[in-house]
C-alpha positions as CSV (number, residue, x, y, z in Angstrom):
1,M,139.8,80.1,102.5
2,L,137.7,77.4,102.9
3,D,133.9,77.9,101.8
4,I,131.4,75.3,102.8
5,L,127.6,75.4,103.4
6,A,126.5,72.9,106.3
7,Q,124.7,70.1,105.8
8,P,120.5,70.0,106.1
9,C,121.1,68.5,109.6
10,R,122.8,71.1,112.2
11,N,123.1,70.1,115.4
12,A,125.7,69.2,118.0
13,K,126.9,65.2,116.7
14,A,126.1,66.3,112.9
15,A,128.7,69.7,113.7
16,K,131.4,67.2,115.3
17,R,131.3,65.2,112.6
18,F,132.0,67.5,109.8
19,F,134.6,69.7,111.6
20,G,136.1,66.5,112.3
21,V,136.8,65.7,108.8
22,L,137.3,69.1,108.0
23,V,140.4,69.0,110.2
24,T,141.3,65.6,109.2
25,Q,141.6,66.6,105.5
26,F,143.0,70.6,105.6
27,G,144.4,70.2,109.6
28,E,143.3,72.4,112.4
29,F,142.2,76.1,111.6
30,K,143.3,79.4,112.5
31,V,140.3,81.2,112.5
32,V,136.5,79.1,111.6
33,V,133.8,81.7,110.5
34,T,130.2,80.2,111.3
35,D,126.7,81.3,111.6
36,K,125.4,81.8,115.1
37,L,124.2,78.5,115.6
38,R,125.7,77.1,118.9
39,S,125.5,73.8,118.0
40,Y,129.0,74.7,116.3
41,I,130.6,76.0,119.7
42,K,131.9,73.0,121.4
43,P,133.0,71.1,118.5
44,V,135.0,73.9,117.2
45,R,136.4,74.4,121.0
46,A,137.2,70.8,120.7
47,L,138.7,70.6,117.2
48,A,140.1,74.1,116.9
49,P,140.7,75.2,120.4
50,D,143.5,77.6,119.1
51,A,141.4,79.1,116.5
52,D,139.8,82.2,116.5
53,H,136.2,81.4,116.6
54,R,133.5,83.9,114.9
55,A,130.1,83.9,114.3
56,H,128.0,86.2,112.6
57,K,124.4,86.3,111.4
58,G,124.5,85.0,108.0
59,A,128.5,84.3,108.4
60,E,129.6,86.4,106.0
61,Q,132.9,86.7,105.2
62,Q,135.6,89.6,106.1
63,D,139.1,90.4,105.8
């Protein structure tokens, strides 16, 4: 599990860069849990198309 707080700039360009670095370092994700920020949807689909994207208010961890 990787638990990282988002950067101050939270738009689609920043999200794509952020997730791109994580995919490069750790490989493709199986599950991605984010808050409900809409700018995460397209980068997650593009960089981890097979991942289960769970968007929760507050991005609380679920088992």
